[in-house]
C-alpha positions as CSV (number, residue, x, y, z in Angstrom):
1,M,98.6,120.4,98.1
2,S,95.4,120.1,99.6
3,N,94.5,116.7,101.6
4,K,91.6,116.0,99.3
5,K,90.2,116.6,96.1
6,T,87.3,115.5,93.8
7,K,86.6,113.2,91.4
8,K,84.9,110.3,90.5
9,C,87.1,107.1,89.2
10,T,84.8,105.3,86.7
11,S,85.5,102.1,84.2
12,D,84.4,104.3,81.0
13,S,86.5,103.1,78.1
14,I,89.2,101.7,80.1
15,A,91.1,98.8,78.0
16,P,93.4,96.6,79.6
17,F,97.1,96.7,79.2
18,N,99.0,93.2,79.0
19,W,102.2,94.7,81.2
20,C,103.6,90.8,81.5
21,T,103.2,87.3,79.9
22,L,103.1,85.9,83.8
23,H,101.1,88.4,85.6
24,R,98.3,90.7,84.5
25,F,97.4,92.7,87.5
26,F,98.6,96.5,86.2
27,F,97.2,98.6,83.7
28,S,99.3,101.3,82.1
29,M,98.5,104.9,82.0
30,R,100.5,105.1,79.0
31,G,98.5,105.7,76.2
32,G,95.8,106.9,78.1
33,T,94.6,103.6,79.2
34,H,93.5,101.7,82.5
35,K,90.9,99.1,83.8
36,L,89.6,99.3,87.2
37,Q,86.8,97.0,86.8
38,S,86.4,93.6,84.4
39,T,83.4,95.1,82.6
40,R,84.7,96.8,79.5
41,P,81.4,99.3,78.3
42,P,80.9,99.7,74.2
43,P,83.2,102.3,72.4
44,P,81.8,106.0,72.4
45,L,80.4,107.3,69.3
46,P,82.5,108.9,66.8
47,D,83.4,112.6,68.2
48,Q,81.5,112.2,71.5
49,S,83.0,111.7,75.1
50,P,82.5,108.4,76.7
51,L,79.8,110.4,79.0
52,T,77.8,111.9,75.8
53,A,77.8,108.5,74.4
54,A,76.8,106.5,77.3
55,R,73.4,109.1,77.3
56,V,72.2,107.4,74.4
57,S,70.7,104.3,76.0
58,L,70.2,105.7,79.8
59,S,67.1,106.9,81.5
60,P,66.1,110.4,82.2
61,D,67.3,109.9,86.0
62,L,70.9,108.8,84.9
63,K,71.5,111.4,82.1
64,K,70.8,114.2,84.7
65,R,73.1,112.7,86.7
66,L,75.8,112.6,84.0
67,R,75.5,116.1,83.4
68,D,75.9,116.8,87.1
69,L,79.0,114.8,87.2
70,E,80.2,116.6,84.1
71,R,79.4,120.0,85.6
72,D,81.1,118.7,88.7
73,L,84.3,117.7,87.3
74,D,84.6,121.2,85.3
75,R,84.3,122.9,88.5
76,L,87.3,120.2,89.7
77,K,89.5,121.1,87.2
78,A,89.2,124.7,87.5
79,R,89.7,124.6,91.3
80,I,92.7,122.5,91.2
81,I,94.4,124.8,88.7
82,R,93.5,127.5,90.7
83,E,95.2,125.6,93.8
84,K,98.0,124.3,92.1
85,P,101.3,125.9,93.1
86,P,103.7,127.5,90.4
87,A,106.0,125.3,88.7
88,K,109.4,126.5,88.6
89,M,112.3,125.1,86.1
90,W,115.6,124.8,88.2
91,L,119.2,124.1,87.6
92,P,121.7,123.2,90.2
93,G,123.0,126.0,92.3
94,E,119.8,127.8,92.3
95,D,118.1,129.4,95.3
96,K,115.5,126.9,96.3
97,E,113.4,129.7,98.1
98,V,110.6,129.4,95.7
99,A,106.8,129.5,95.8
100,G,105.9,125.8,95.8
101,P,107.9,122.9,94.9
102,A,109.8,122.7,91.6
103,V,108.2,120.4,89.3
104,V,109.8,119.4,85.8
105,R,107.7,117.1,83.3
106,F,109.5,115.0,80.4
107,Q,108.2,113.8,77.4
108,D,107.9,110.1,78.6
109,G,105.3,111.4,81.2
110,S,107.7,111.3,84.2
111,F,108.4,114.3,86.1
112,L,111.0,115.6,88.6
113,H,110.0,116.7,92.4
114,E,112.5,118.7,94.5
115,I,112.3,117.5,98.0
116,T,112.0,120.5,100.4
117,K,113.3,119.2,103.9
118,V,116.3,117.2,103.5
119,G,118.9,116.1,106.2
120,K,122.4,115.6,105.8
121,P,124.7,114.2,104.3
122,W,122.7,115.8,101.0
123,E,122.3,119.4,100.4
124,R,119.4,119.0,97.4
125,L,117.6,115.9,96.3
126,C,115.0,115.3,94.1
127,M,112.6,112.5,93.0
128,H,112.3,111.4,89.3
129,V,108.9,109.6,89.4
130,S,107.4,107.6,86.4
131,L,104.1,107.6,85.1
132,P,101.7,105.8,87.1
133,T,99.9,102.5,86.7
134,V,96.8,101.1,88.1
135,A,96.5,97.9,90.0
136,E,93.9,95.7,89.1
137,D,91.3,94.0,91.3
138,V,93.0,95.3,94.7
139,T,92.2,97.5,97.5
140,T,95.5,97.7,99.5
141,A,99.2,97.9,98.8
142,A,99.9,94.8,100.7
143,E,98.2,92.9,98.1
144,V,100.5,94.3,95.2
145,L,103.5,93.8,97.2
146,H,102.4,90.0,97.7
147,R,101.6,89.8,94.0
148,M,104.9,91.2,93.1
149,T,106.9,88.9,95.5
150,T,105.0,85.9,93.8
151,I,107.7,86.1,90.9
152,K,111.4,86.0,90.8
153,M,113.2,89.3,91.9
154,D,114.6,89.4,88.0
155,D,111.1,88.8,86.2
156,L,109.5,91.6,88.4
157,C,112.4,93.9,87.6
158,R,111.9,93.6,84.0
159,C,108.2,93.7,84.1
160,L,108.1,96.8,86.1
161,M,110.9,98.5,84.0
162,S,108.7,97.6,81.0
163,L,105.6,98.5,82.3
164,M,106.8,101.9,83.6
165,P,109.7,102.8,81.6
166,M,111.7,106.1,82.6
167,I,114.5,108.1,80.5
168,D,117.5,108.3,82.0
169,I,118.4,112.1,82.7
170,T,121.5,112.3,84.6
171,G,123.4,115.4,82.9
172,I,120.3,116.4,81.3
173,E,119.5,120.3,80.2
174,L,116.3,120.5,82.1
175,T,115.6,123.7,79.7
176,G,116.3,121.5,76.8
177,S,113.8,119.0,74.4
178,D,113.5,116.5,76.7
179,S,111.7,118.7,79.0
180,Q,108.3,119.3,77.6
181,P,104.8,120.0,79.2
182,Y,102.4,116.7,79.8
183,H,98.7,116.7,79.5
184,A,96.2,114.0,80.7
185,S,94.7,112.7,77.6
186,T,91.4,111.5,79.0
187,E,89.2,112.3,82.2
188,L,90.6,109.3,84.0
189,D,94.3,110.4,83.5
190,F,93.1,113.6,85.1
191,L,92.0,112.1,88.4
192,I,94.9,109.8,88.4
193,E,97.4,112.6,88.3
194,S,95.9,114.5,90.7
195,I,95.8,111.4,93.2
196,L,99.5,111.2,92.3
197,F,100.4,114.9,92.8
198,D,98.6,114.7,96.1
199,S,100.3,112.5,97.7
200,V,103.8,113.6,96.4
201,K,104.7,115.4,100.1
202,K,104.0,112.2,101.8
203,F,106.6,110.5,99.2
204,E,109.2,112.9,99.9
205,E,109.6,111.6,103.7
206,L,109.4,108.0,102.5
207,V,112.1,108.0,100.2
208,L,114.3,109.4,102.6
209,E,113.6,106.8,104.8
210,G,114.0,104.1,102.1
211,L,117.4,105.7,101.7
212,K,118.1,105.2,104.9
213,L,117.1,101.8,104.9
214,Q,119.2,101.6,102.1
215,M,122.5,102.7,103.7
216,G,121.6,100.7,106.6
217,T,121.4,103.8,109.2
218,T,117.7,103.3,110.2
219,T,116.1,101.2,113.1
220,T,117.2,97.9,113.6
221,R,115.0,95.5,111.7
222,S,113.7,93.5,114.7
223,S,112.3,96.5,116.5
224,L,110.6,97.7,113.3
225,T,109.0,94.3,112.4
226,A,107.7,94.0,115.8
227,V,105.6,97.3,115.5
228,A,104.7,97.2,111.8
229,G,103.8,93.4,112.0
230,T,100.1,93.4,111.7
231,D,100.1,97.1,110.3
232,L,99.9,96.3,106.3
233,E,98.9,92.7,106.4
234,A,95.7,94.1,108.8
235,A,94.6,96.1,105.8
236,L,93.8,93.1,103.7
237,S,90.7,92.5,106.0
238,E,89.3,95.8,105.7
239,S,88.6,95.9,102.1
240,T,84.7,95.3,102.5
241,T,83.5,99.1,102.4
242,S,80.7,101.0,100.7
243,R,83.2,103.0,98.9
244,D,85.4,102.3,96.0
245,W,89.5,101.9,96.0
246,V,92.0,102.3,93.6
247,V,95.9,101.6,94.2
248,L,98.4,103.4,92.1
249,V,101.9,102.3,91.4
250,V,105.0,104.3,90.5
251,L,108.7,104.0,90.2
252,I,111.1,106.5,92.1
253,H,114.7,107.6,91.6
254,V,116.3,109.8,94.1
255,R,118.8,111.9,92.3
256,D,120.9,114.6,93.5
257,P,120.7,118.1,91.5
258,T,124.2,119.2,92.6
259,E,125.8,116.2,90.9
260,D,124.3,116.7,87.6
261,L,120.9,114.8,88.6
262,G,122.9,111.6,89.3
263,T,121.3,108.5,91.0
264,V,120.9,108.4,94.7
265,G,120.6,104.9,96.2
266,E,118.6,102.1,94.4
267,L,115.3,102.6,92.6
268,M,112.2,102.5,95.0
269,I,108.7,101.3,93.8
270,G,105.6,103.9,95.2
271,L,102.5,102.9,96.0
272,I,99.5,105.0,96.9
273,E,95.9,103.7,98.1
274,A,93.0,106.1,97.9
275,Q,89.1,105.7,98.6
276,L,86.8,106.9,96.1
277,G,83.6,109.0,97.0
278,E,80.0,106.7,97.7
279,N,77.3,106.6,95.0
280,G,79.1,108.7,92.1
281,A,80.4,111.6,94.5
282,L,83.5,113.2,93.0
283,Q,86.0,113.0,96.0
284,F,88.7,110.8,96.9
285,D,90.7,110.1,100.2
286,I,94.2,109.4,100.4
287,E,94.4,106.4,102.8
288,G,98.1,105.1,102.7
289,V,101.6,105.8,100.7
290,H,104.3,103.3,100.8
291,V,107.7,102.7,99.2
292,A,109.4,99.7,98.7
293,G,112.8,98.6,97.5
294,L,115.0,95.5,96.5
295,N,117.8,93.8,97.9
296,L,119.3,93.5,94.3
297,G,121.8,90.5,95.5
298,R,123.8,92.4,98.1
299,H,122.3,90.1,101.4
300,K,120.1,87.6,101.5
301,I,117.4,86.3,104.0
302,D,117.9,82.2,104.4
303,G,119.2,82.6,100.9
304,R,116.5,84.3,99.1
305,D,115.9,87.7,97.6
306,F,113.7,89.9,99.7
307,M,111.6,93.3,99.7
308,W,111.7,96.0,102.3
309,S,109.0,98.6,102.5
310,A,108.0,101.3,104.6
311,S,104.6,102.9,104.7
312,W,102.9,106.4,105.5
313,K,99.4,106.1,107.5
314,C,96.9,108.3,107.8
315,C,96.1,109.8,111.4
316,G,92.9,110.6,110.5
317,G,93.4,114.2,111.5
318,S,91.6,117.1,109.6
319,D,95.5,118.3,108.9
320,G,96.5,115.2,107.0
321,S,99.1,114.3,109.4
322,G,100.5,110.5,109.4
323,S,103.2,108.2,110.9
324,I,105.8,106.3,109.0
325,T,106.1,102.9,109.9
326,R,108.8,99.8,108.7
327,N,107.1,96.7,107.4
328,P,108.0,93.2,108.0
329,D,110.2,92.4,104.7
330,R,108.9,89.7,101.9
331,L,110.4,86.8,100.6
332,F,110.8,86.2,97.0
333,P,110.6,82.5,95.8
334,C,113.7,80.4,96.0
335,S,115.7,80.8,92.7
336,I,116.5,77.4,90.9
């Protein structure tokens, strides 16, 4: 996958989705709706795209700019189609030496992606990734994780599963009726899908690190916390920029294709920070990819539930290289 793709994210026809009665800072991709800004434009005229409807009341210069944006978008779609690696339906026991990573899409919009480099004790692993959601009025994953831990862990779990439901694919036949092509319904959905698939390889490394954290086989918390103590939090002060930011959130199940796609470890939360182009430029850069998980009652810190997380941060090179860092644990409110 390429390191950068080009597409502009706007708030054209983006309606809010009430994901939780307690906190409303996510907007669902389910049904093709999102909200990145608070101002809602008027609905488009019948049988017209949002860009076409917008031309009715725009100046000639803005109309020309919209035409240029539509042309660039068509070029982007053609480019991504050309560069997308061939997908492959695969079953347990198949040879994994294929051209590009295996991807299977399901009716609910979630997809299955095989991890290309798996260490012991596993032979093969794959990620079952939900349809993404967009976090509103934030520029960093740290802000999203902070908001998540302002409510009780049980409430957060219910909200996330309600917002991003995933079918149980344990024992499923991948060539059956549940495995279906999924097509983005709007241009904004297409952009979000592009950002997500551009981050999949980074998620591979992070979920393996997450499994180690769940198994207790990674580096001790004290040394990792000392290294990461200011990394994720410092991002909160870097949000003033001339470019727009978007944070995507997904749910991730790690599964074993040699065991009828049974789950490995516990559910993880994936987050992607993407910086969008300046002045309408059709481009985005992946700035950070993160995974987080919940302790789910096994052990607590000072009697409180907590959330762990690990981050991939771009090193700034043209090759898209980065490094993985363990972040400090985040505490949930005390249970009453």
